[in-house]
C-alpha positions, -999 to +999 in steps of 0.1 A: -034+464-420-034+437-387-028+402-387-060+380-393-070+403-421-085+430-400-084+463-414-086+498-404-105+524-423-128+553-419-163+547-416-188+564-439-227+575-427-237+545-444-218+522-417-241+544-390-263+516-382-239+487-381-217+510-362-243+517-335-256+484-335-221+471-328-217+498-295-246+485-283-237+449-284-206+457-269-214+474-241-202+509-257-213+543-242-240+564-254-211+590-264-197+564-289-229+561-312-224+575-346-248+605-347-224+624-326-206+626-358-228+651-371-231+672-343-195+679-344-195+686-381-220+711-376-198+727-349-166+729-374-145+703-360-130+679-381-142+641-369-122+606-375-145+575-369-124+549-369-139+514-380-122+475-376-138+451-395-129+421-413-150+398-440-171+389-406-182+425-401-175+450-373-144+442-348-143+478-335-147+516-335-128+543-323-145+578-327-125+609-319-125+645-331-102+673-337-112+708-318-095+739-336-083+764-314-057+792-317-026+779-305-044+750-297-055+723-320-062+690-302-080+654-305-101+642-282-117+606-278-151+620-266-181+643-274-173+680-255-192+670-220-191+633-223-179+612-196-167+584-216-150+576-248-118+555-266-115+526-286-144+496-282-134+464-289-130+431-275-095+420-286-067+441-273-047+438-309-073+459-323-081+483-294-036+485-299-037+491-338-069+519-333-047+541-307-018+536-330-036+546-363-053+579-335-012+587-328-005+586-371-036+610-373-022+633-345+011+638-362-006+643-393-027+672-381-002+688-359-026+683-331-008+703-297-018+673-273-048+644-277-068+634-248-085+596-244-110+595-219-121+557-210-154+541-201-158+539-164-180+510-167-152+487-181-120+471-171-097+491-191-062+477-177-048+469-209-062+500-225-046+520-199-010+500-199-010+502-241-018+545-239+012+544-213+036+524-232+032+548-263+030+581-243+002+591-225+004+600-190-028+607-164-041+642-168-055+644-133-044+633-097-072+614-081-081+644-060-084+666-091-103+645-116-135+650-129-161+625-111-191+611-126-221+602-100-240+566-108-270+558-088-287+522-088-315+522-108-335+488-099-356+501-074-368+536-067-378+529-030-341+523-022-331+553-043-358+573-032-343+567+009-306+572-003-313+611-012-304+634+013-330+643+037-329+679+026-336+668-008-368+648+001-380+676+020-372+703-012-396+676-033-423+678-012-427+711-010-425+719-043-453+696-049-468+715-021-462+751-034-481+740-067-448+731-090-461+700-117-437+680-145-446+680-179-429+651-196-420+650-236-440+681-242-418+692-274-440+725-278-420+737-246-387+731-263-383+767-270-390+777-233-366+752-221-339+765-242-347+802-232-343+788-194-308+772-205-293+804-223-305+825-192-288+800-169-253+796-191-256+838-190-259+837-151-229+815-147-211+833-174-202+803-197-204+795-232-237+796-247-251+766-266-261+775-303-301+771-309-296+753-341-270+729-326-290+723-295-324+711-316-301+692-339-288+671-308-327+668-296-335+656-329-311+630-337-314+615-304-353+621-298-362+581-299-341+576-264-343+612-250-371+625-225-378+659-217-387+670-182-401+707-178-415+720-143-440+743-141-458+769-116-487+784-121-487+775-158-454+789-166-424+767-172-397+776-146-370+749-149-364+716-172-337+692-180-334+659-203-321+623-200-309+598-226-316+562-224-289+539-240-277+501-230-291+503-194-279+537-183-300+567-178-278+595-187-291+633-171-282+666-187-287+702-184-312+710-151-318+745-151-341+770-138-352+807-140-336+819-106-366+839-091-385+803-092-357+784-071-376+789-040-398+765-051-373+738-054-381+728-093-349+712-098-349+689-070-385+678-080-374+676-115-341+653-107-364+629-082-391+627-112-359+619-140-345+594-113-379+578-107-387+571-143-353+554-150-361+534-121-392+523-134-381+512-169-371+477-166-342+480-192-326+512-169-302+495-146-281+527-138-289+566-134-256+585-147-253+620-134-226+631-158-188+645-155-185+673-124-155+686-112-141+678-077-153+700-049-177+720-071-216+735-064-225+706-090-204+682-073-221+688-038-256+691-057-253+653-072-239+639-039-272+646-025-290+622-045-271+592-030-251+582-062-217+567-059-189+590-072-166+573-099-132+590-111-131+594-146-095+584-162-083+610-188-048+601-206-032+628-222+000+628-250+014+658-259+029+667-296+038+700-290+052+708-254+055+748-262+021+754-273+007+734-250+025+756-225+017+786-236-022+775-233-016+763-199-001+797-187-030+818-200-055+800-181-066+827-157-068+855-181-086+837-206-109+826-179-115+864-171-121+874-209-144+846-213-169+858-183-165+893-198-174+881-235-203+860-222-218+881-196-226+904-228-242+880-246-275+885-229-301+872-259-302+839-278-305+858-306-267+872-302-254+839-301-276+823-333-261+851-355-227+846-350-204+832-379-190+802-373-155+817-376-163+843-344-179+818-322-148+794-327-128+822-317-147+832-287-149+795-275-113+797-275-117+815-242 
């Protein structure tokens, strides 16, 4: 209990509508929406959705999850792959209380470490100051921090001119070669998911469970746009976007390797950005979290967005276990590539038991 009769409690599903209304009214992130809770829980994660309220209604929210892994239970304040999280409130007092409650939960749940990833669209001075005062440290130096790219979406002509010259050329080539874009044909979702799986297999990374993929699409259907690139009637690439609070978030642009010479990915990105610019309620395009110096970083940079470093803060609760985790990074990467390169079909992934998937995801 904190002063002014504001209490902190666990939100329930009955709070989902007022929770999301608060997030929207307080310029919260798409990643702070309540519906993500249903996705986490089906993945086997333990969720903590804290809500601070008084007799007048909600004064603050703070969603985070416990991710169980071998020797490495951790607590995170954002979705997997999310680009912003943290406590949301206009009151520094309430933010402080929410972080304090998270600390109590980390100790109770025997977390090895905890992450807070703050919202890059907000002034986080007070939050960062408080986090540092209770033992949080920056996880990355500036040169190693993941970045998002943010593109002004108010004028497509301006956005088009900010694209790299080779990107504009590639988009023209795609159209000339006969590639077209189909928007929001949900009958093509299976085709898109198959392309996504093949892409994950190629880069030897974790494969998204089909049930979880469809759950995400269905839960957020009211704010999602699906784009499929088609060549001679065949889907060859795809991506999707979420629109929330004046921001369009771009997700999972993937394609079939042998058709990349037709530049479908460039056309997909261009079309998604164009649509975002033409929507009166969209001000910015968010390209998602990207590791610096990676091929994805260079890819996104072509589209003229401004790179913004993400602010991760980490608190360690079990130094020994965290040390063991960090010292086994390289062998786990090798094992992970071997594991996921053998998962050649979505059926194999979908038929796994939750315990087996959880074990494999540790790598």
